[in-house]
C-alpha positions in Angstrom: 88.8 115.9 72.2 85.3 114.7 72.8 83.5 112.2 70.6 80.6 109.8 71.0 82.7 106.6 70.9 85.8 107.8 72.8 87.3 111.0 74.2 90.6 112.2 75.5 90.6 114.9 78.1 93.6 116.9 79.2 93.5 117.0 83.0 94.4 119.7 85.5 97.8 119.2 87.1 98.8 121.4 90.0 102.1 121.8 91.8 101.7 121.3 95.6 103.7 123.3 98.0 105.2 122.9 101.5 103.1 124.6 104.2 106.2 126.1 105.9 108.3 127.6 103.1 106.2 127.0 100.0 108.8 125.0 98.1 107.3 122.5 95.6 106.8 119.2 97.3 104.9 117.3 94.5 102.0 117.4 92.2 98.2 116.8 92.2 96.3 115.7 89.2 92.5 116.0 89.2 90.9 112.8 87.8 87.3 113.3 88.7 85.1 115.9 90.4 81.3 115.6 90.7 80.9 119.0 88.9 83.2 118.4 85.9 80.4 116.7 83.9 82.9 114.3 82.4 82.1 111.1 84.2 78.6 110.1 85.5 79.0 109.2 89.1 81.6 106.4 89.1 80.1 103.1 90.4 83.5 101.3 90.2 87.1 102.4 90.6 90.0 100.0 90.3 93.7 99.7 89.3 94.4 97.6 86.2 98.0 96.2 85.9 99.3 95.3 82.4 102.3 93.1 82.3 105.3 93.9 80.0 104.7 93.2 76.3 101.1 92.0 77.0 97.7 92.8 75.4 94.4 93.0 77.3 91.5 92.5 74.9 90.2 93.4 72.5 86.8 93.3 74.1 83.6 95.3 74.3 81.9 96.5 77.4 78.2 96.3 76.6 76.8 98.4 79.5 79.5 100.6 80.8 81.7 103.5 79.8 85.2 103.2 81.1 87.7 106.0 81.9 91.5 105.3 82.0 94.3 107.3 83.6 97.9 105.9 83.4 99.4 106.1 86.9 102.6 104.2 86.1 104.4 103.3 82.8 103.0 103.6 79.3 100.2 102.0 77.4 98.7 102.2 73.9 94.9 101.7 73.7 93.6 100.6 70.3 90.0 101.7 69.7 87.8 100.7 66.8 85.2 103.5 66.5 81.7 103.3 65.2 82.9 103.7 61.6 85.3 100.7 62.0 88.4 103.1 62.0 91.2 102.3 64.4 92.8 104.8 66.7 96.0 104.4 68.7 95.8 106.5 72.0 99.0 106.6 74.1 98.8 107.2 77.8 101.7 107.5 80.1 102.5 108.6 83.7 104.0 111.9 82.6 101.1 113.3 80.7 97.8 113.9 82.6 95.2 112.6 80.2 91.9 110.8 80.8 90.7 108.4 78.1 87.0 107.7 77.9 85.7 104.7 76.0 81.9 104.5 75.5 79.9 101.3 76.0 79.8 99.2 72.9 83.1 100.4 71.5 85.8 97.7 71.2 89.3 98.3 72.5 92.5 96.6 73.4 95.1 97.8 76.0 98.7 97.2 75.0 101.8 97.5 77.1 104.6 97.8 74.6 107.3 98.3 77.3 109.4 96.1 79.5 107.9 97.4 82.7 104.5 96.8 84.3 102.0 99.6 83.5 99.2 100.6 85.9 95.9 102.2 85.0 93.4 103.8 87.3 90.0 102.9 85.9 86.7 104.5 86.7 83.5 103.0 85.3 79.9 104.2 85.3 78.5 100.7 85.8 80.0 98.3 88.4 81.1 94.8 87.4 79.3 91.9 88.9 80.3 88.3 88.7 78.6 86.4 85.8 76.9 89.5 84.4 78.1 88.9 80.8 78.7 92.6 80.4 82.0 92.0 78.5 82.4 90.4 75.1 85.8 89.3 73.8 86.3 90.0 70.1 89.2 90.1 67.7 90.8 92.8 65.6 91.5 90.5 62.6 92.2 93.5 60.3 94.6 95.2 62.7 98.2 94.2 63.5 98.4 94.5 67.3 101.9 93.0 67.3 103.3 96.0 65.4 103.2 97.9 68.7 105.9 95.7 70.0 108.4 96.4 67.2 109.5 99.7 68.7 109.0 98.6 72.3 110.8 100.3 75.2 
């Protein structure tokens, strides 16, 4: 699903095999390749940890588009699109999906579980100290706490 304000991409997942007898020894998930035309050359790559039952955001990145891949646990990202409609996007370690949130689109990352969740984040603009690139906002008309009612 590709949109102007956010997109969710199904990623390639490949079984890896032992070099001697070809038994499956793991998996490989392709997050980014320079020829996929999904991400402009990433200028920043980091791991974001979200503690159990915590919310990061909501906030807006004014200059950068961010790409999220869940490497451990489960999260729900709440996105308010350009028409002020809310979307709940779930990412987890079992489903290879890449979530893209365009610059200027507000979002909150919620960990509704009792375990730490880890996100691999790629961004097309690198963060610099004191660059005022991020703006904290509120989702006054959205109940973020409802995500904890059915928490794992």
